[in-house]
PDB file of N, CA, C and O in Angstrom:
ATOM      1  N   UNK A   1       0.854  -1.175   0.003  1.00  0.00           N
ATOM      2  CA  UNK A   1       0.029  -0.006   0.009  1.00  0.00           C
ATOM      3  C   UNK A   1       0.909   1.246  -0.005  1.00  0.00           C
ATOM      4  O   UNK A   1       1.868   1.322   0.763  1.00  0.00           O
ATOM      5  N   UNK A   2       0.619   2.190  -0.827  1.00  0.00           N
ATOM      6  CA  UNK A   2       1.355   3.437  -0.856  1.00  0.00           C
ATOM      7  C   UNK A   2       0.401   4.622  -0.741  1.00  0.00           C
ATOM      8  O   UNK A   2      -0.596   4.710  -1.457  1.00  0.00           O
ATOM      9  N   UNK A   3       0.723   5.514   0.162  1.00  0.00           N
ATOM     10  CA  UNK A   3      -0.068   6.734   0.359  1.00  0.00           C
ATOM     11  C   UNK A   3       0.803   7.915   0.761  1.00  0.00           C
ATOM     12  O   UNK A   3       1.516   7.864   1.763  1.00  0.00           O
ATOM     13  N   UNK A   4       0.737   8.969  -0.024  1.00  0.00           N
ATOM     14  CA  UNK A   4       1.454  10.230   0.274  1.00  0.00           C
ATOM     15  C   UNK A   4       2.938   9.943   0.757  1.00  0.00           C
ATOM     16  O   UNK A   4       3.392  10.442   1.787  1.00  0.00           O
ATOM     17  N   UNK A   5       3.607   9.152  -0.020  1.00  0.00           N
ATOM     18  CA  UNK A   5       5.027   8.939   0.220  1.00  0.00           C
ATOM     19  C   UNK A   5       5.358   7.852   1.252  1.00  0.00           C
ATOM     20  O   UNK A   5       6.518   7.687   1.630  1.00  0.00           O
ATOM     21  N   UNK A   6       4.346   7.119   1.703  1.00  0.00           N
ATOM     22  CA  UNK A   6       4.590   6.062   2.655  1.00  0.00           C
ATOM     23  C   UNK A   6       4.123   4.727   1.993  1.00  0.00           C
ATOM     24  O   UNK A   6       2.994   4.604   1.518  1.00  0.00           O
ATOM     25  N   UNK A   7       5.036   3.762   1.992  1.00  0.00           N
ATOM     26  CA  UNK A   7       4.683   2.429   1.471  1.00  0.00           C
ATOM     27  C   UNK A   7       4.896   1.432   2.546  1.00  0.00           C
ATOM     28  O   UNK A   7       5.954   1.414   3.174  1.00  0.00           O
ATOM     29  N   UNK A   8       3.873   0.554   2.795  1.00  0.00           N
ATOM     30  CA  UNK A   8       3.964  -0.501   3.791  1.00  0.00           C
ATOM     31  C   UNK A   8       3.752  -1.820   3.058  1.00  0.00           C
ATOM     32  O   UNK A   8       2.854  -1.964   2.228  1.00  0.00           O
ATOM     33  N   UNK A   9       4.623  -2.786   3.401  1.00  0.00           N
ATOM     34  CA  UNK A   9       4.533  -4.106   2.746  1.00  0.00           C
ATOM     35  C   UNK A   9       4.804  -5.233   3.777  1.00  0.00           C
ATOM     36  O   UNK A   9       5.673  -5.109   4.640  1.00  0.00           O
ATOM     37  N   UNK A  10       4.067  -6.279   3.660  1.00  0.00           N
ATOM     38  CA  UNK A  10       4.350  -7.512   4.360  1.00  0.00           C
ATOM     39  C   UNK A  10       4.765  -8.527   3.341  1.00  0.00           C
ATOM     40  O   UNK A  10       4.014  -8.851   2.421  1.00  0.00           O
ATOM     41  N   UNK A  11       5.989  -9.041   3.509  1.00  0.00           N
ATOM     42  CA  UNK A  11       6.536  -9.968   2.492  1.00  0.00           C
ATOM     43  C   UNK A  11       6.915 -11.282   3.134  1.00  0.00           C
ATOM     44  O   UNK A  11       7.318 -11.318   4.297  1.00  0.00           O
ATOM     45  N   UNK A  12       6.789 -12.348   2.397  1.00  0.00           N
ATOM     46  CA  UNK A  12       7.290 -13.693   2.838  1.00  0.00           C
ATOM     47  C   UNK A  12       8.316 -14.170   1.833  1.00  0.00           C
ATOM     48  O   UNK A  12       8.074 -14.186   0.626  1.00  0.00           O
ATOM     49  N   UNK A  13       9.480 -14.563   2.363  1.00  0.00           N
ATOM     50  CA  UNK A  13      10.572 -15.079   1.555  1.00  0.00           C
ATOM     51  C   UNK A  13      10.756 -16.543   1.848  1.00  0.00           C
ATOM     52  O   UNK A  13      11.053 -16.917   2.983  1.00  0.00           O
ATOM     53  N   UNK A  14      10.587 -17.366   0.863  1.00  0.00           N
ATOM     54  CA  UNK A  14      10.812 -18.806   1.036  1.00  0.00           C
ATOM     55  C   UNK A  14      12.303 -19.053   1.226  1.00  0.00           C
ATOM     56  O   UNK A  14      13.139 -18.244   0.821  1.00  0.00           O
ATOM     57  N   UNK A  15      12.629 -20.216   1.866  1.00  0.00           N
ATOM     58  CA  UNK A  15      14.080 -20.545   2.053  1.00  0.00           C
ATOM     59  C   UNK A  15      14.798 -20.538   0.692  1.00  0.00           C
ATOM     60  O   UNK A  15      14.294 -21.069  -0.298  1.00  0.00           O
ATOM     61  N   UNK A  16      15.975 -19.928   0.676  1.00  0.00           N
ATOM     62  CA  UNK A  16      16.772 -19.910  -0.547  1.00  0.00           C
ATOM     63  C   UNK A  16      16.404 -18.808  -1.548  1.00  0.00           C
ATOM     64  O   UNK A  16      16.971 -18.729  -2.637  1.00  0.00           O
ATOM     65  N   UNK A  17      15.431 -17.946  -1.153  1.00  0.00           N
ATOM     66  CA  UNK A  17      15.041 -16.847  -2.118  1.00  0.00           C
ATOM     67  C   UNK A  17      15.592 -15.544  -1.641  1.00  0.00           C
ATOM     68  O   UNK A  17      16.034 -15.409  -0.500  1.00  0.00           O
ATOM     69  N   UNK A  18      15.560 -14.571  -2.543  1.00  0.00           N
ATOM     70  CA  UNK A  18      16.047 -13.228  -2.242  1.00  0.00           C
ATOM     71  C   UNK A  18      15.089 -12.209  -2.885  1.00  0.00           C
ATOM     72  O   UNK A  18      14.288 -12.545  -3.757  1.00  0.00           O
ATOM     73  N   UNK A  19      15.200 -10.964  -2.429  1.00  0.00           N
ATOM     74  CA  UNK A  19      14.339  -9.882  -2.911  1.00  0.00           C
ATOM     75  C   UNK A  19      14.662  -9.508  -4.352  1.00  0.00           C
ATOM     76  O   UNK A  19      13.795  -9.024  -5.081  1.00  0.00           O
ATOM     77  N   UNK A  20      15.904  -9.731  -4.762  1.00  0.00           N
ATOM     78  CA  UNK A  20      16.360  -9.347  -6.110  1.00  0.00           C
ATOM     79  C   UNK A  20      17.642 -10.096  -6.420  1.00  0.00           C
ATOM     80  O   UNK A  20      18.332 -10.531  -5.498  1.00  0.00           O
ATOM     81  N   UNK A  21      17.983 -10.261  -7.706  1.00  0.00           N
ATOM     82  CA  UNK A  21      19.231 -10.919  -8.053  1.00  0.00           C
ATOM     83  C   UNK A  21      20.495 -10.207  -7.542  1.00  0.00           C
ATOM     84  O   UNK A  21      21.487 -10.831  -7.166  1.00  0.00           O
ATOM     85  N   UNK A  22      20.406  -8.885  -7.549  1.00  0.00           N
ATOM     86  CA  UNK A  22      21.496  -8.004  -7.132  1.00  0.00           C
ATOM     87  C   UNK A  22      20.904  -6.911  -6.235  1.00  0.00           C
ATOM     88  O   UNK A  22      19.711  -6.621  -6.316  1.00  0.00           O
ATOM     89  N   UNK A  23      21.743  -6.301  -5.377  1.00  0.00           N
ATOM     90  CA  UNK A  23      21.221  -5.186  -4.562  1.00  0.00           C
ATOM     91  C   UNK A  23      20.677  -4.071  -5.400  1.00  0.00           C
ATOM     92  O   UNK A  23      21.207  -3.777  -6.472  1.00  0.00           O
ATOM     93  N   UNK A  24      19.607  -3.434  -4.921  1.00  0.00           N
ATOM     94  CA  UNK A  24      18.973  -2.333  -5.629  1.00  0.00           C
ATOM     95  C   UNK A  24      18.945  -1.110  -4.736  1.00  0.00           C
ATOM     96  O   UNK A  24      19.041  -1.222  -3.514  1.00  0.00           O
ATOM     97  N   UNK A  25      18.814   0.059  -5.344  1.00  0.00           N
ATOM     98  CA  UNK A  25      18.711   1.299  -4.597  1.00  0.00           C
ATOM     99  C   UNK A  25      17.553   2.101  -5.164  1.00  0.00           C
ATOM    100  O   UNK A  25      17.237   1.956  -6.344  1.00  0.00           O
ATOM    101  N   UNK A  26      16.927   2.921  -4.382  1.00  0.00           N
ATOM    102  CA  UNK A  26      15.816   3.803  -4.815  1.00  0.00           C
ATOM    103  C   UNK A  26      15.652   4.911  -3.775  1.00  0.00           C
ATOM    104  O   UNK A  26      16.312   4.914  -2.736  1.00  0.00           O
ATOM    105  N   UNK A  27      14.778   5.827  -4.073  1.00  0.00           N
ATOM    106  CA  UNK A  27      14.508   6.946  -3.200  1.00  0.00           C
ATOM    107  C   UNK A  27      13.863   6.487  -1.852  1.00  0.00           C
ATOM    108  O   UNK A  27      13.097   5.524  -1.820  1.00  0.00           O
ATOM    109  N   UNK A  28      14.178   7.167  -0.806  1.00  0.00           N
ATOM    110  CA  UNK A  28      13.477   6.905   0.467  1.00  0.00           C
ATOM    111  C   UNK A  28      14.362   6.410   1.592  1.00  0.00           C
ATOM    112  O   UNK A  28      15.590   6.412   1.507  1.00  0.00           O
ATOM    113  N   UNK A  29      13.696   5.992   2.634  1.00  0.00           N
ATOM    114  CA  UNK A  29      14.327   5.479   3.817  1.00  0.00           C
ATOM    115  C   UNK A  29      13.482   4.275   4.256  1.00  0.00           C
ATOM    116  O   UNK A  29      12.255   4.369   4.279  1.00  0.00           O
ATOM    117  N   UNK A  30      14.108   3.164   4.600  1.00  0.00           N
ATOM    118  CA  UNK A  30      13.358   1.937   4.934  1.00  0.00           C
ATOM    119  C   UNK A  30      13.531   1.525   6.385  1.00  0.00           C
ATOM    120  O   UNK A  30      14.587   1.681   6.998  1.00  0.00           O
ATOM    121  N   UNK A  31      12.419   0.984   6.903  1.00  0.00           N
ATOM    122  CA  UNK A  31      12.405   0.420   8.228  1.00  0.00           C
ATOM    123  C   UNK A  31      11.779  -0.983   8.094  1.00  0.00           C
ATOM    124  O   UNK A  31      10.726  -1.139   7.476  1.00  0.00           O
ATOM    125  N   UNK A  32      12.422  -1.979   8.666  1.00  0.00           N
ATOM    126  CA  UNK A  32      11.938  -3.339   8.547  1.00  0.00           C
ATOM    127  C   UNK A  32      11.953  -4.101   9.838  1.00  0.00           C
ATOM    128  O   UNK A  32      12.788  -3.815  10.696  1.00  0.00           O
ATOM    129  N   UNK A  33      11.095  -5.034  10.020  1.00  0.00           N
ATOM    130  CA  UNK A  33      11.052  -5.912  11.183  1.00  0.00           C
ATOM    131  C   UNK A  33      10.783  -7.384  10.651  1.00  0.00           C
ATOM    132  O   UNK A  33       9.969  -7.629   9.760  1.00  0.00           O
ATOM    133  N   UNK A  34      11.530  -8.298  11.273  1.00  0.00           N
ATOM    134  CA  UNK A  34      11.302  -9.704  10.962  1.00  0.00           C
ATOM    135  C   UNK A  34      10.184 -10.230  11.852  1.00  0.00           C
ATOM    136  O   UNK A  34      10.327 -10.242  13.074  1.00  0.00           O
ATOM    137  N   UNK A  35       9.075 -10.666  11.261  1.00  0.00           N
ATOM    138  CA  UNK A  35       7.938 -11.138  12.027  1.00  0.00           C
ATOM    139  C   UNK A  35       8.062 -12.646  12.347  1.00  0.00           C
ATOM    140  O   UNK A  35       7.631 -13.090  13.411  1.00  0.00           O
ATOM    141  N   UNK A  36       8.662 -13.437  11.408  1.00  0.00           N
ATOM    142  CA  UNK A  36       8.887 -14.869  11.590  1.00  0.00           C
ATOM    143  C   UNK A  36      10.132 -15.247  10.823  1.00  0.00           C
ATOM    144  O   UNK A  36      10.439 -14.668   9.781  1.00  0.00           O
ATOM    145  N   UNK A  37      10.838 -16.217  11.343  1.00  0.00           N
ATOM    146  CA  UNK A  37      12.025 -16.742  10.626  1.00  0.00           C
ATOM    147  C   UNK A  37      13.258 -15.838  10.800  1.00  0.00           C
ATOM    148  O   UNK A  37      13.397 -15.106  11.781  1.00  0.00           O
ATOM    149  N   UNK A  38      14.112 -15.927   9.828  1.00  0.00           N
ATOM    150  CA  UNK A  38      15.364 -15.117   9.857  1.00  0.00           C
ATOM    151  C   UNK A  38      15.606 -14.617   8.431  1.00  0.00           C
ATOM    152  O   UNK A  38      15.088 -15.166   7.458  1.00  0.00           O
ATOM    153  N   UNK A  39      16.409 -13.558   8.345  1.00  0.00           N
ATOM    154  CA  UNK A  39      16.681 -12.904   7.066  1.00  0.00           C
ATOM    155  C   UNK A  39      18.036 -12.265   7.086  1.00  0.00           C
ATOM    156  O   UNK A  39      18.408 -11.647   8.084  1.00  0.00           O
ATOM    157  N   UNK A  40      18.788 -12.392   6.019  1.00  0.00           N
ATOM    158  CA  UNK A  40      20.017 -11.614   5.892  1.00  0.00           C
ATOM    159  C   UNK A  40      19.692 -10.382   5.037  1.00  0.00           C
ATOM    160  O   UNK A  40      19.140 -10.497   3.942  1.00  0.00           O
ATOM    161  N   UNK A  41      20.050  -9.189   5.567  1.00  0.00           N
ATOM    162  CA  UNK A  41      19.817  -7.962   4.857  1.00  0.00           C
ATOM    163  C   UNK A  41      21.176  -7.375   4.567  1.00  0.00           C
ATOM    164  O   UNK A  41      21.955  -7.089   5.476  1.00  0.00           O
ATOM    165  N   UNK A  42      21.454  -7.197   3.277  1.00  0.00           N
ATOM    166  CA  UNK A  42      22.739  -6.605   2.870  1.00  0.00           C
ATOM    167  C   UNK A  42      22.459  -5.152   2.428  1.00  0.00           C
ATOM    168  O   UNK A  42      21.649  -4.888   1.539  1.00  0.00           O
ATOM    169  N   UNK A  43      23.145  -4.263   3.070  1.00  0.00           N
ATOM    170  CA  UNK A  43      23.010  -2.811   2.781  1.00  0.00           C
ATOM    171  C   UNK A  43      24.394  -2.228   2.566  1.00  0.00           C
ATOM    172  O   UNK A  43      25.251  -2.305   3.447  1.00  0.00           O
ATOM    173  N   UNK A  44      24.618  -1.632   1.368  1.00  0.00           N
ATOM    174  CA  UNK A  44      25.923  -1.041   1.093  1.00  0.00           C
ATOM    175  C   UNK A  44      27.084  -2.015   1.248  1.00  0.00           C
ATOM    176  O   UNK A  44      28.161  -1.621   1.697  1.00  0.00           O
ATOM    177  N   UNK A  45      26.884  -3.280   0.886  1.00  0.00           N
ATOM    178  CA  UNK A  45      27.921  -4.297   0.945  1.00  0.00           C
ATOM    179  C   UNK A  45      28.101  -4.924   2.323  1.00  0.00           C
ATOM    180  O   UNK A  45      28.919  -5.832   2.467  1.00  0.00           O
ATOM    181  N   UNK A  46      27.385  -4.485   3.318  1.00  0.00           N
ATOM    182  CA  UNK A  46      27.487  -5.027   4.698  1.00  0.00           C
ATOM    183  C   UNK A  46      26.243  -5.887   4.979  1.00  0.00           C
ATOM    184  O   UNK A  46      25.117  -5.444   4.753  1.00  0.00           O
ATOM    185  N   UNK A  47      26.450  -7.104   5.466  1.00  0.00           N
ATOM    186  CA  UNK A  47      25.341  -8.042   5.680  1.00  0.00           C
ATOM    187  C   UNK A  47      24.974  -8.081   7.189  1.00  0.00           C
ATOM    188  O   UNK A  47      25.837  -8.209   8.057  1.00  0.00           O
ATOM    189  N   UNK A  48      23.653  -7.965   7.454  1.00  0.00           N
ATOM    190  CA  UNK A  48      23.137  -8.027   8.792  1.00  0.00           C
ATOM    191  C   UNK A  48      22.223  -9.245   8.915  1.00  0.00           C
ATOM    192  O   UNK A  48      21.313  -9.413   8.104  1.00  0.00           O
ATOM    193  N   UNK A  49      22.449 -10.090   9.909  1.00  0.00           N
ATOM    194  CA  UNK A  49      21.634 -11.315  10.140  1.00  0.00           C
ATOM    195  C   UNK A  49      20.585 -11.000  11.119  1.00  0.00           C
ATOM    196  O   UNK A  49      20.884 -10.742  12.285  1.00  0.00           O
ATOM    197  N   UNK A  50      19.319 -11.010  10.684  1.00  0.00           N
ATOM    198  CA  UNK A  50      18.190 -10.635  11.533  1.00  0.00           C
ATOM    199  C   UNK A  50      17.379 -11.884  11.886  1.00  0.00           C
ATOM    200  O   UNK A  50      17.218 -12.794  11.073  1.00  0.00           O
ATOM    201  N   UNK A  51      16.877 -11.899  13.119  1.00  0.00           N
ATOM    202  CA  UNK A  51      16.049 -12.984  13.633  1.00  0.00           C
ATOM    203  C   UNK A  51      14.666 -12.369  13.963  1.00  0.00           C
ATOM    204  O   UNK A  51      14.499 -11.150  13.969  1.00  0.00           O
ATOM    205  N   UNK A  52      13.724 -13.217  14.224  1.00  0.00           N
ATOM    206  CA  UNK A  52      12.360 -12.772  14.597  1.00  0.00           C
ATOM    207  C   UNK A  52      12.434 -11.720  15.682  1.00  0.00           C
ATOM    208  O   UNK A  52      13.066 -11.914  16.721  1.00  0.00           O
ATOM    209  N   UNK A  53      11.765 -10.586  15.418  1.00  0.00           N
ATOM    210  CA  UNK A  53      11.758  -9.437  16.343  1.00  0.00           C
ATOM    211  C   UNK A  53      12.800  -8.392  16.113  1.00  0.00           C
ATOM    212  O   UNK A  53      12.714  -7.301  16.677  1.00  0.00           O
ATOM    213  N   UNK A  54      13.824  -8.698  15.270  1.00  0.00           N
ATOM    214  CA  UNK A  54      14.851  -7.723  14.992  1.00  0.00           C
ATOM    215  C   UNK A  54      14.385  -6.668  14.023  1.00  0.00           C
ATOM    216  O   UNK A  54      13.601  -6.950  13.117  1.00  0.00           O
ATOM    217  N   UNK A  55      14.866  -5.444  14.209  1.00  0.00           N
ATOM    218  CA  UNK A  55      14.539  -4.286  13.382  1.00  0.00           C
ATOM    219  C   UNK A  55      15.757  -3.773  12.671  1.00  0.00           C
ATOM    220  O   UNK A  55      16.878  -3.942  13.151  1.00  0.00           O
ATOM    221  N   UNK A  56      15.548  -3.126  11.496  1.00  0.00           N
ATOM    222  CA  UNK A  56      16.640  -2.506  10.779  1.00  0.00           C
ATOM    223  C   UNK A  56      16.071  -1.257  10.097  1.00  0.00           C
ATOM    224  O   UNK A  56      14.891  -1.205   9.748  1.00  0.00           O
ATOM    225  N   UNK A  57      16.925  -0.264   9.917  1.00  0.00           N
ATOM    226  CA  UNK A  57      16.590   0.914   9.129  1.00  0.00           C
ATOM    227  C   UNK A  57      17.787   1.372   8.383  1.00  0.00           C
ATOM    228  O   UNK A  57      18.910   1.198   8.855  1.00  0.00           O
ATOM    229  N   UNK A  58      17.589   1.972   7.193  1.00  0.00           N
ATOM    230  CA  UNK A  58      18.687   2.441   6.340  1.00  0.00           C
ATOM    231  C   UNK A  58      18.110   3.292   5.276  1.00  0.00           C
ATOM    232  O   UNK A  58      16.920   3.209   4.972  1.00  0.00           O
ATOM    233  N   UNK A  59      18.984   4.157   4.671  1.00  0.00           N
ATOM    234  CA  UNK A  59      18.553   4.953   3.538  1.00  0.00           C
ATOM    235  C   UNK A  59      18.391   4.003   2.317  1.00  0.00           C
ATOM    236  O   UNK A  59      19.293   3.220   2.018  1.00  0.00           O
ATOM    237  N   UNK A  60      17.250   4.081   1.630  1.00  0.00           N
ATOM    238  CA  UNK A  60      16.993   3.231   0.477  1.00  0.00           C
ATOM    239  C   UNK A  60      17.939   3.540  -0.684  1.00  0.00           C
ATOM    240  O   UNK A  60      18.056   2.755  -1.624  1.00  0.00           O
ATOM    241  N   UNK A  61      18.602   4.672  -0.611  1.00  0.00           N
ATOM    242  CA  UNK A  61      19.557   5.052  -1.652  1.00  0.00           C
ATOM    243  C   UNK A  61      20.796   4.181  -1.623  1.00  0.00           C
ATOM    244  O   UNK A  61      21.573   4.172  -2.577  1.00  0.00           O
ATOM    245  N   UNK A  62      20.997   3.415  -0.485  1.00  0.00           N
ATOM    246  CA  UNK A  62      22.102   2.469  -0.383  1.00  0.00           C
ATOM    247  C   UNK A  62      21.674   1.182  -1.058  1.00  0.00           C
ATOM    248  O   UNK A  62      20.566   0.722  -0.783  1.00  0.00           O
ATOM    249  N   UNK A  63      22.450   0.580  -1.902  1.00  0.00           N
ATOM    250  CA  UNK A  63      22.079  -0.706  -2.534  1.00  0.00           C
ATOM    251  C   UNK A  63      21.765  -1.725  -1.462  1.00  0.00           C
ATOM    252  O   UNK A  63      22.550  -1.905  -0.531  1.00  0.00           O
ATOM    253  N   UNK A  64      20.614  -2.407  -1.578  1.00  0.00           N
ATOM    254  CA  UNK A  64      20.185  -3.341  -0.575  1.00  0.00           C
ATOM    255  C   UNK A  64      19.496  -4.566  -1.161  1.00  0.00           C
ATOM    256  O   UNK A  64      18.954  -4.525  -2.266  1.00  0.00           O
ATOM    257  N   UNK A  65      19.529  -5.668  -0.392  1.00  0.00           N
ATOM    258  CA  UNK A  65      18.972  -6.924  -0.867  1.00  0.00           C
ATOM    259  C   UNK A  65      18.665  -7.760   0.356  1.00  0.00           C
ATOM    260  O   UNK A  65      19.412  -7.691   1.332  1.00  0.00           O
ATOM    261  N   UNK A  66      17.596  -8.550   0.351  1.00  0.00           N
ATOM    262  CA  UNK A  66      17.173  -9.432   1.409  1.00  0.00           C
ATOM    263  C   UNK A  66      17.327 -10.841   0.944  1.00  0.00           C
ATOM    264  O   UNK A  66      16.958 -11.153  -0.188  1.00  0.00           O
ATOM    265  N   UNK A  67      17.870 -11.732   1.789  1.00  0.00           N
ATOM    266  CA  UNK A  67      18.036 -13.160   1.437  1.00  0.00           C
ATOM    267  C   UNK A  67      17.630 -14.040   2.583  1.00  0.00           C
ATOM    268  O   UNK A  67      18.037 -13.805   3.721  1.00  0.00           O
ATOM    269  N   UNK A  68      16.816 -15.071   2.302  1.00  0.00           N
ATOM    270  CA  UNK A  68      16.474 -16.031   3.311  1.00  0.00           C
ATOM    271  C   UNK A  68      17.403 -17.224   3.187  1.00  0.00           C
ATOM    272  O   UNK A  68      17.226 -18.065   2.305  1.00  0.00           O
ATOM    273  N   UNK A  69      18.403 -17.303   4.076  1.00  0.00           N
ATOM    274  CA  UNK A  69      19.355 -18.417   4.056  1.00  0.00           C
ATOM    275  C   UNK A  69      18.934 -19.480   5.057  1.00  0.00           C
ATOM    276  O   UNK A  69      19.616 -20.490   5.232  1.00  0.00           O
ATOM    277  N   UNK A  70      17.792 -19.240   5.716  1.00  0.00           N
ATOM    278  CA  UNK A  70      17.316 -20.240   6.702  1.00  0.00           C
ATOM    279  C   UNK A  70      16.538 -21.371   6.068  1.00  0.00           C
ATOM    280  O   UNK A  70      16.407 -21.459   4.847  1.00  0.00           O
ATOM    281  N   UNK A  71      16.007 -22.263   6.957  1.00  0.00           N
ATOM    282  CA  UNK A  71      15.269 -23.422   6.458  1.00  0.00           C
ATOM    283  C   UNK A  71      13.752 -23.324   6.561  1.00  0.00           C
ATOM    284  O   UNK A  71      13.014 -24.262   6.259  1.00  0.00           O
ATOM    285  N   UNK A  72      13.309 -22.106   7.016  1.00  0.00           N
ATOM    286  CA  UNK A  72      11.838 -21.894   7.095  1.00  0.00           C
ATOM    287  C   UNK A  72      11.536 -20.511   6.461  1.00  0.00           C
ATOM    288  O   UNK A  72      12.430 -19.678   6.310  1.00  0.00           O
ATOM    289  N   UNK A  73      10.301 -20.302   6.111  1.00  0.00           N
ATOM    290  CA  UNK A  73       9.915 -18.992   5.501  1.00  0.00           C
ATOM    291  C   UNK A  73      10.240 -17.849   6.487  1.00  0.00           C
ATOM    292  O   UNK A  73      10.157 -17.998   7.706  1.00  0.00           O
ATOM    293  N   UNK A  74      10.605 -16.724   5.902  1.00  0.00           N
ATOM    294  CA  UNK A  74      10.819 -15.480   6.684  1.00  0.00           C
ATOM    295  C   UNK A  74       9.716 -14.531   6.319  1.00  0.00           C
ATOM    296  O   UNK A  74       9.489 -14.280   5.135  1.00  0.00           O
ATOM    297  N   UNK A  75       9.010 -13.986   7.308  1.00  0.00           N
ATOM    298  CA  UNK A  75       7.930 -13.036   7.064  1.00  0.00           C
ATOM    299  C   UNK A  75       8.378 -11.685   7.642  1.00  0.00           C
ATOM    300  O   UNK A  75       8.856 -11.622   8.775  1.00  0.00           O
ATOM    301  N   UNK A  76       8.223 -10.613   6.865  1.00  0.00           N
ATOM    302  CA  UNK A  76       8.727  -9.302   7.250  1.00  0.00           C
ATOM    303  C   UNK A  76       7.663  -8.239   7.017  1.00  0.00           C
ATOM    304  O   UNK A  76       6.723  -8.411   6.240  1.00  0.00           O
ATOM    305  N   UNK A  77       7.861  -7.117   7.738  1.00  0.00           N
ATOM    306  CA  UNK A  77       7.047  -5.929   7.446  1.00  0.00           C
ATOM    307  C   UNK A  77       8.024  -4.785   7.214  1.00  0.00           C
ATOM    308  O   UNK A  77       8.951  -4.560   7.992  1.00  0.00           O
ATOM    309  N   UNK A  78       7.780  -4.054   6.094  1.00  0.00           N
ATOM    310  CA  UNK A  78       8.632  -2.956   5.685  1.00  0.00           C
ATOM    311  C   UNK A  78       7.829  -1.650   5.600  1.00  0.00           C
ATOM    312  O   UNK A  78       6.693  -1.627   5.126  1.00  0.00           O
ATOM    313  N   UNK A  79       8.435  -0.601   6.058  1.00  0.00           N
ATOM    314  CA  UNK A  79       7.850   0.762   5.902  1.00  0.00           C
ATOM    315  C   UNK A  79       8.912   1.523   5.144  1.00  0.00           C
ATOM    316  O   UNK A  79      10.061   1.619   5.576  1.00  0.00           O
ATOM    317  N   UNK A  80       8.512   2.065   4.002  1.00  0.00           N
ATOM    318  CA  UNK A  80       9.398   2.866   3.097  1.00  0.00           C
ATOM    319  C   UNK A  80       8.850   4.288   3.074  1.00  0.00           C
ATOM    320  O   UNK A  80       7.739   4.530   2.603  1.00  0.00           O
ATOM    321  N   UNK A  81       9.619   5.195   3.573  1.00  0.00           N
ATOM    322  CA  UNK A  81       9.224   6.581   3.524  1.00  0.00           C
ATOM    323  C   UNK A  81       9.909   7.243   2.328  1.00  0.00           C
ATOM    324  O   UNK A  81      11.134   7.338   2.252  1.00  0.00           O
ATOM    325  N   UNK A  82       9.072   7.692   1.406  1.00  0.00           N
ATOM    326  CA  UNK A  82       9.549   8.312   0.163  1.00  0.00           C
ATOM    327  C   UNK A  82       9.343   9.802   0.268  1.00  0.00           C
ATOM    328  O   UNK A  82       8.573  10.267   1.108  1.00  0.00           O
ATOM    329  N   UNK A  83      10.023  10.556  -0.574  1.00  0.00           N
ATOM    330  CA  UNK A  83       9.700  11.965  -0.624  1.00  0.00           C
ATOM    331  C   UNK A  83       8.223  12.173  -0.939  1.00  0.00           C
ATOM    332  O   UNK A  83       7.681  11.559  -1.859  1.00  0.00           O
ATOM    333  N   UNK A  84       7.581  13.040  -0.171  1.00  0.00           N
ATOM    334  CA  UNK A  84       6.146  13.263  -0.339  1.00  0.00           C
ATOM    335  C   UNK A  84       5.910  13.921  -1.708  1.00  0.00           C
ATOM    336  O   UNK A  84       6.363  15.041  -1.944  1.00  0.00           O
ATOM    337  N   UNK A  85       5.197  13.217  -2.614  1.00  0.00           N
ATOM    338  CA  UNK A  85       4.935  13.741  -3.941  1.00  0.00           C
ATOM    339  C   UNK A  85       4.038  15.013  -3.918  1.00  0.00           C
ATOM    340  O   UNK A  85       3.971  15.763  -4.891  1.00  0.00           O
ATOM    341  N   UNK A  86       3.345  15.223  -2.753  1.00  0.00           N
ATOM    342  CA  UNK A  86       2.487  16.376  -2.679  1.00  0.00           C
ATOM    343  C   UNK A  86       3.217  17.648  -2.141  1.00  0.00           C
ATOM    344  O   UNK A  86       2.683  18.757  -2.150  1.00  0.00           O
ATOM    345  N   UNK A  87       4.471  17.408  -1.675  1.00  0.00           N
ATOM    346  CA  UNK A  87       5.249  18.530  -1.145  1.00  0.00           C
ATOM    347  C   UNK A  87       5.740  19.475  -2.211  1.00  0.00           C
ATOM    348  O   UNK A  87       6.408  20.462  -1.901  1.00  0.00           O
TER     349      UNK A  87
END
């Protein structure tokens, strides 16, 4: 869902899958929480291993990618704050 520069998404990553083949960058700032499972989040070439309940935030302009290296699905919630198109 996107409204006035705010995008909220709940995503599920199956084991062995990733958000993209290579890290991507775009406008905004992201905040994420792992709801179930575990997820590796690579931002600007640095990898963070997140478990259920862990939070992360970073500028979306940094190349980033999410990878589920675990054996169970990882469910996440992301909040992406973009420049307000109405501003």
